[in-house]
C-alpha positions in Angstrom: 117.6 159.2 209.2 115.8 159.6 212.5 116.9 158.0 215.8 116.5 154.3 216.1 113.3 153.5 218.1 113.6 151.2 221.1 112.8 147.8 219.6 112.7 144.2 220.8 113.3 141.3 218.4 111.6 138.1 219.2 110.1 135.0 217.5 107.0 135.9 215.6 103.7 135.5 217.4 100.3 134.5 216.0 98.8 137.8 217.2 100.9 139.5 214.5 100.1 137.1 211.6 97.6 139.4 209.8 100.0 142.4 210.0 102.9 140.3 208.7 100.8 138.9 205.8 99.6 142.4 204.9 103.1 143.7 204.9 104.2 140.8 202.7 101.4 141.3 200.3 102.1 145.1 200.0 105.8 144.4 199.4 105.1 141.8 196.7 102.7 144.1 195.0 105.3 146.8 194.9 107.9 144.4 193.4 105.4 143.2 190.9 104.7 146.8 189.8 108.4 147.4 189.3 109.4 144.0 187.8 106.2 142.4 186.4 108.2 139.9 184.2 109.9 138.5 187.4 107.0 138.7 189.9 104.3 137.1 187.8 102.3 135.4 190.5 100.1 136.8 193.2 102.6 136.3 196.0 101.4 132.8 196.8 104.9 131.5 197.5 105.5 134.1 200.2 102.3 133.2 201.9 103.2 129.5 201.7 106.3 130.3 203.8 104.1 132.2 206.2 101.8 129.2 206.4 104.8 127.2 207.5 105.7 129.8 210.1 102.2 130.1 211.6 101.4 126.4 211.1 101.8 123.5 213.5 104.5 121.7 211.5 107.2 124.4 211.2 109.8 122.3 213.2 112.6 124.7 212.6 112.3 124.7 208.8 111.8 128.5 208.8 113.1 130.8 211.5 110.9 133.9 211.8 111.6 136.9 214.0 109.8 140.2 214.4 110.9 143.6 215.5 108.5 145.4 217.9 108.4 149.0 219.0 106.2 148.7 222.1 103.3 146.6 220.8 103.7 147.9 217.2 105.1 145.6 214.5 108.1 147.4 213.1 109.3 144.6 210.8 110.1 140.9 210.4 112.6 138.5 208.9 112.4 134.9 207.7 115.5 132.7 207.6 115.5 129.3 206.0 118.4 126.9 206.8 119.7 124.9 203.9 120.6 121.3 205.0 123.7 120.3 203.0 124.1 116.5 203.4 122.0 116.1 206.5 118.8 117.7 207.7 120.3 117.9 211.2 123.4 119.9 210.1 122.4 123.0 208.1 125.5 124.8 207.0 124.0 127.8 205.1 120.8 129.8 205.4 118.8 132.0 203.2 117.4 135.3 204.4 114.1 134.7 202.5 112.3 137.9 203.5 113.2 141.0 205.5 110.5 143.6 205.7 110.2 146.9 207.6 106.8 148.6 208.1 106.8 151.9 206.2 106.6 154.2 209.2 109.6 152.5 210.8 111.8 152.6 207.7 115.1 154.5 207.7 115.4 154.1 211.5 117.8 151.1 211.7 115.1 148.4 212.0 116.5 146.6 208.9 120.0 146.7 210.3 118.7 145.4 213.6 116.9 142.5 211.9 120.0 141.7 209.8 122.2 141.7 213.0 119.7 139.3 214.5 120.1 137.0 211.5 123.8 137.1 212.0 123.4 136.2 215.6 121.2 133.2 214.6 123.9 132.2 212.1 126.4 132.0 214.9 124.0 130.3 217.3 123.1 127.6 214.8 126.6 127.2 213.4 125.6 128.1 209.8 128.6 128.8 207.7 127.0 131.6 205.7 123.9 133.7 205.1 122.6 134.4 201.6 120.1 136.9 200.3 119.0 137.8 196.8 118.3 141.5 196.0 116.8 142.4 192.7 117.9 145.3 190.5 116.5 148.7 191.6 116.3 147.8 195.3 119.0 150.3 196.2 118.1 150.4 199.9 118.6 146.6 200.3 121.8 146.7 198.3 123.1 149.3 200.7 121.8 147.4 203.7 123.6 144.2 202.8 126.7 146.0 201.4 127.2 148.1 204.5 126.8 145.0 206.6 129.8 143.3 204.8 127.9 141.0 202.5 129.5 140.6 199.0 127.7 140.5 195.7 128.2 137.2 194.0 126.1 137.5 190.8 124.7 140.0 188.3 122.1 138.9 185.7 121.7 140.6 182.4 118.8 140.7 180.0 118.1 142.2 176.6 114.4 142.9 176.2 111.6 142.0 178.5 110.1 138.5 178.2 106.4 138.4 177.6 106.0 135.1 179.3 108.1 133.5 182.0 111.0 131.6 180.6 111.3 127.9 181.1 113.7 126.9 184.0 117.1 125.6 183.0 117.6 123.7 186.3 115.4 120.8 187.6 112.0 121.7 188.9 112.9 120.7 192.5 115.5 123.5 192.5 112.9 126.1 191.6 110.3 124.7 193.9 112.0 126.3 196.9 114.6 128.7 195.7 112.6 131.0 193.4 109.7 131.4 195.9 112.3 132.2 198.7 114.1 134.7 196.4 110.8 136.4 195.5 109.9 136.6 199.1 113.3 138.1 200.0 113.1 140.6 197.3 109.6 141.7 198.2 110.7 142.2 201.7 113.8 144.1 200.8 111.8 146.3 198.5 109.4 147.1 201.3 112.3 148.0 203.5 113.5 150.5 200.9 110.4 152.0 199.5 107.6 151.5 202.0 
């Protein structure tokens, strides 16, 4: 691993929107190639989150930060607070996407973005941060494991489904959770392999 470049982490800016969208698309494509039965769409859910980030109505629903090395985008992270009981009192947050630009990988950018997420957790009073990492994303597993996150679930499957299985939980659950998980996984994969 090379030395960590001098970076600045700040709120995403519209000038970097196209670079962030391109990084998100590349990450989703790589996840889709590795796990086509999971990543069955074209990445629309990730781009819907970015629409919120770069739109006029974000109002704190998605916290988005970017890592810059000089003027160059090095990576970004999306955090979505989960309001439990009251929209004014989020108690948990999902790290929905964490991406590092390929030429900045293995230089501590992912760790710096994750540390920024943890600082946001403390600043906003969230009780916990959650991230979903898909099988095969060893770099992301190491990133979260080395930062003290604990694995809570392992899914098992025999065979590969030819079509997406019907949801067991209500549709409202999947409307936000699955797109966020897919976005997070795509980002984590990009951190590891791109």
